[in-house]
C-alpha positions in Angstrom: -7.6 -10.2 7.0 -7.2 -11.7 3.8 -11.0 -12.3 3.7 -11.8 -8.8 4.3 -9.4 -7.2 2.1 -9.2 -9.9 -0.6 -10.5 -7.8 -3.7 -8.3 -5.1 -2.7 -5.3 -7.2 -2.5 -5.8 -8.9 -5.8 -7.4 -5.8 -8.1 -4.9 -3.0 -7.2 -1.2 -2.3 -8.4 -0.1 -0.1 -5.5 -1.4 -0.7 -1.8 -1.1 1.5 1.5 -0.7 -1.0 4.3 -0.9 0.1 7.8 0.3 -1.9 10.7 2.8 -3.3 13.0 6.5 -4.4 11.9 8.0 -7.5 13.7 11.6 -8.2 13.5 12.6 -11.7 14.9 15.7 -14.1 14.1 16.5 -12.7 10.7 12.7 -12.1 9.5 10.4 -9.1 9.3 7.0 -9.4 9.2 4.1 -6.8 9.0 0.9 -7.4 10.7 -1.6 -5.2 9.0 -4.5 -3.8 10.7 -5.5 -1.5 7.5 -5.3 -1.9 3.6 -6.1 1.0 1.2 -6.1 1.3 -2.6 -3.4 3.7 -3.4 -4.4 6.0 -6.3 -1.7 7.5 -8.5 -3.9 9.7 -10.6 -4.8 12.0 -7.8 -1.2 12.2 -6.8 0.0 13.3 -10.5 1.3 16.9 -10.9 0.8 19.1 -14.0 3.6 19.2 -16.5 5.9 22.3 -16.2 7.8 24.1 -18.8 11.3 25.6 -17.2 12.4 27.3 -20.3 
């Protein structure tokens, strides 16, 4: 997983990770099967004037 998505992990400030959460003995682990860059620019909404 690390080798496949290395550039994504290192070169982005926000990621969308899909996988399975495993809980056991006080720890939580995420077994990821897909990693995608999350682009905040596409999520930005236009400014509104409520006057």
